[in-house]
C-alpha positions in Angstrom: 48.2 97.3 86.4 51.7 98.4 87.0 54.2 96.6 89.3 57.2 98.4 90.6 59.6 95.5 91.0 63.1 95.7 92.7 65.7 94.1 90.5 68.3 93.5 93.3 71.9 94.6 93.4 73.1 93.0 90.3 73.2 89.1 90.2 70.3 87.6 88.2 69.4 85.3 90.9 69.2 87.9 93.6 65.8 89.1 92.5 62.9 88.0 94.6 60.8 85.0 93.4 57.7 87.3 93.3 59.6 89.7 91.1 60.9 86.9 88.8 57.3 85.7 88.5 56.0 89.2 87.6 58.6 89.6 84.9 57.5 86.2 83.5 54.1 87.4 83.3 54.6 91.0 82.1 53.4 92.2 78.8 55.6 95.3 79.1 58.9 96.0 81.0 60.4 99.2 81.5 63.8 98.8 82.9 66.5 101.1 84.2 69.0 100.2 81.5 72.0 102.2 83.1 71.8 100.2 86.2 69.7 96.9 86.0 71.5 93.7 84.9 70.0 93.0 81.3 70.3 89.3 82.0 67.2 89.7 84.2 65.2 90.3 81.0 65.7 86.7 80.2 63.0 86.1 82.6 60.5 87.8 80.2 58.4 86.1 77.7 59.3 86.2 73.9 56.5 88.7 73.1 57.2 91.1 75.9 57.7 94.8 74.9 60.8 96.1 76.5 61.6 99.6 77.1 65.0 101.1 78.5 64.2 104.1 80.7 67.8 105.4 80.7 67.0 107.0 77.3 63.6 108.1 78.2 62.1 111.1 80.2 59.5 110.8 83.0 56.8 111.6 80.7 57.8 109.2 78.0 58.0 106.5 80.8 54.5 107.4 82.0 53.1 107.5 78.4 54.2 103.9 78.0 52.7 102.9 81.3 49.5 104.6 80.8 49.0 103.6 77.1 49.8 99.9 78.0 47.5 99.7 81.1 44.6 101.1 79.0 45.3 98.3 76.5 44.8 95.8 79.1 48.5 94.8 79.5 50.6 94.0 82.6 53.3 96.3 83.2 56.5 95.9 85.1 58.7 98.9 86.0 62.1 97.4 86.9 64.1 99.4 89.3 67.6 98.7 90.4 68.1 97.4 93.9 65.2 98.4 96.2 62.9 100.8 94.5 62.1 102.7 97.9 65.9 103.9 98.1 66.7 106.4 95.5 64.4 104.8 93.1 62.2 108.0 92.1 59.2 106.0 92.2 56.9 108.3 94.2 56.5 110.7 91.2 55.6 107.9 89.1 53.0 106.6 91.6 51.5 110.0 91.9 51.1 110.4 88.2 49.4 106.9 88.1 47.0 108.1 90.8 46.0 111.0 88.7 45.1 108.5 85.9 43.2 106.3 88.3 45.6 103.5 87.5 46.5 100.7 90.1 49.9 99.7 91.0 51.8 97.5 93.4 55.2 97.1 94.8 57.6 94.3 95.1 60.7 94.9 97.1 64.3 94.1 96.1 67.8 93.7 97.8 69.5 97.0 97.9 73.1 97.4 97.0 74.2 98.0 100.7 73.1 94.5 101.5 74.7 93.0 98.4 77.9 94.6 99.3 77.7 93.5 102.9 77.3 89.8 101.5 80.4 90.4 99.3 82.3 91.4 102.2 80.7 89.0 104.7 80.2 91.8 107.3 77.5 92.6 109.7 76.6 96.3 110.2 75.1 95.9 113.5 77.7 94.4 115.8 77.1 94.8 119.7 79.5 97.2 121.2 80.4 98.6 117.8 77.0 99.9 116.1 73.4 99.1 116.3 72.5 101.6 113.5 72.9 101.6 109.9 72.6 105.0 108.0 71.7 104.9 104.4 72.5 108.1 102.7 74.1 110.0 100.0 76.5 113.1 99.7 75.2 116.3 98.2 75.8 116.8 94.6 73.5 118.1 91.9 70.5 117.0 94.0 70.4 118.9 97.3 70.3 117.2 100.7 68.3 118.6 103.6 70.8 120.7 106.0 70.0 118.4 108.9 71.0 115.4 106.9 74.5 116.7 105.9 77.1 114.1 105.7 79.0 115.6 108.6 76.0 115.7 110.9 75.3 112.0 110.2 78.9 111.1 110.6 78.6 112.5 114.2 76.7 109.3 115.3 79.7 107.2 114.6 77.3 104.5 113.3 77.8 102.1 110.4 77.1 104.0 107.2 76.3 103.1 103.7 76.7 106.0 101.2 75.2 105.8 97.7 75.7 108.0 94.6 79.0 109.4 96.0 81.7 107.1 94.4 82.7 110.0 92.1 83.2 112.5 95.1 85.5 110.4 97.5 87.7 113.3 98.5 84.9 115.4 99.4 83.1 112.4 101.3 86.4 111.7 103.2 86.6 115.3 104.3 83.0 115.5 105.4 83.2 112.2 107.3 86.1 113.4 109.2 84.8 116.7 110.0 81.8 115.0 111.5 83.9 112.9 113.8 85.2 109.8 112.1 88.8 109.4 112.7 90.9 109.0 109.5 91.8 105.5 110.4 88.1 104.5 110.6 87.6 101.3 108.3 85.9 101.9 105.0 85.2 99.9 101.8 84.2 100.7 98.2 82.1 98.0 96.6 81.7 98.5 92.8 78.6 96.7 91.3 78.0 94.5 94.2 77.1 90.8 93.2 77.7 91.5 89.4 80.2 89.2 87.7 82.5 92.3 87.4 82.2 93.2 91.1 85.3 94.9 92.6 85.8 95.4 96.4 88.5 97.7 98.0 89.0 98.0 101.8 90.9 100.8 103.6 90.2 103.6 105.8 88.0 106.8 105.7 91.3 109.1 105.3 92.4 106.9 102.2 88.8 106.9 100.3 90.0 109.2 97.4 93.4 107.1 96.8 91.4 104.0 97.1 88.8 104.8 94.5 91.8 106.2 92.2 93.8 103.1 92.5 90.8 100.9 91.8 89.4 103.1 88.9 86.1 103.5 90.7 84.1 106.7 90.0 80.4 105.4 89.9 78.1 102.5 90.5 79.6 101.8 93.9 78.4 102.0 97.3 80.9 103.2 100.1 80.7 101.5 103.5 82.0 103.3 106.5 82.3 102.1 110.2 84.2 100.1 112.7 81.7 97.2 111.7 83.7 97.0 108.3 86.7 95.6 109.9 84.7 93.6 112.5 87.9 93.5 114.6 86.5 94.1 118.1 82.8 93.6 119.1 80.7 91.9 121.8 78.9 88.6 121.3 75.2 88.7 120.8 73.4 88.2 124.2 70.5 86.4 122.4 72.7 83.2 122.2 74.4 83.5 125.5 73.5 80.6 127.7 72.7 82.8 130.6 70.3 84.9 128.7 66.5 83.9 128.8 64.3 84.3 125.8 60.8 83.2 125.0 62.0 80.1 123.7 64.9 79.0 126.0 65.4 79.2 129.7 68.9 80.3 131.0 71.2 77.6 131.9 72.0 77.2 135.6 75.5 77.7 136.8 
């Protein structure tokens, strides 16, 4: 069997317990060497076969998976963050379906949540934003026209932008053309939760300069929206003493 496992955002202890146990039991691990913290391989057994997919093609990855499973081995495909977000897992699963090979998925903590933890922020602040948009700027891989950065920016919601740290000038322009004022709070989080993590805060209008000063051009998530500064928001009604829930009666005045 093949298990697709989310490695988490970077810190070795931010993989799930289930993911850690799958690594311990694996006979073969194929990990995304360009993005996954290699310290996670410390959970593997001494005889585990380890492959770095950053130097492999899709077919080479599949060949290892298929051969290993046919040999009766347990395989872990270790992806960065949460595999369902920019993980390119569906194409691997479809190929395994064609071979009649079973597989499962183990979720992981995505970079935008590691970044939020690093900045101690909440994306969904009452009165500010109740929506988090996870997206990317169009580059070599196209983005559907209805999901252009400017059209998504029109919502004014909290936004986590992946795979775009090397295009901050273009990103800034599209965010502003979509409706974010240039003074909208923004942050760049490089390698969230890693030992060499770097965070920079500023505004949408200053994104390119922020990236330039910090020397950030890849492996970073860009956070956008008023929730980043958390300067003005309404308190949650859930904990208001006058608010009734299924577990608490409202306090009488």
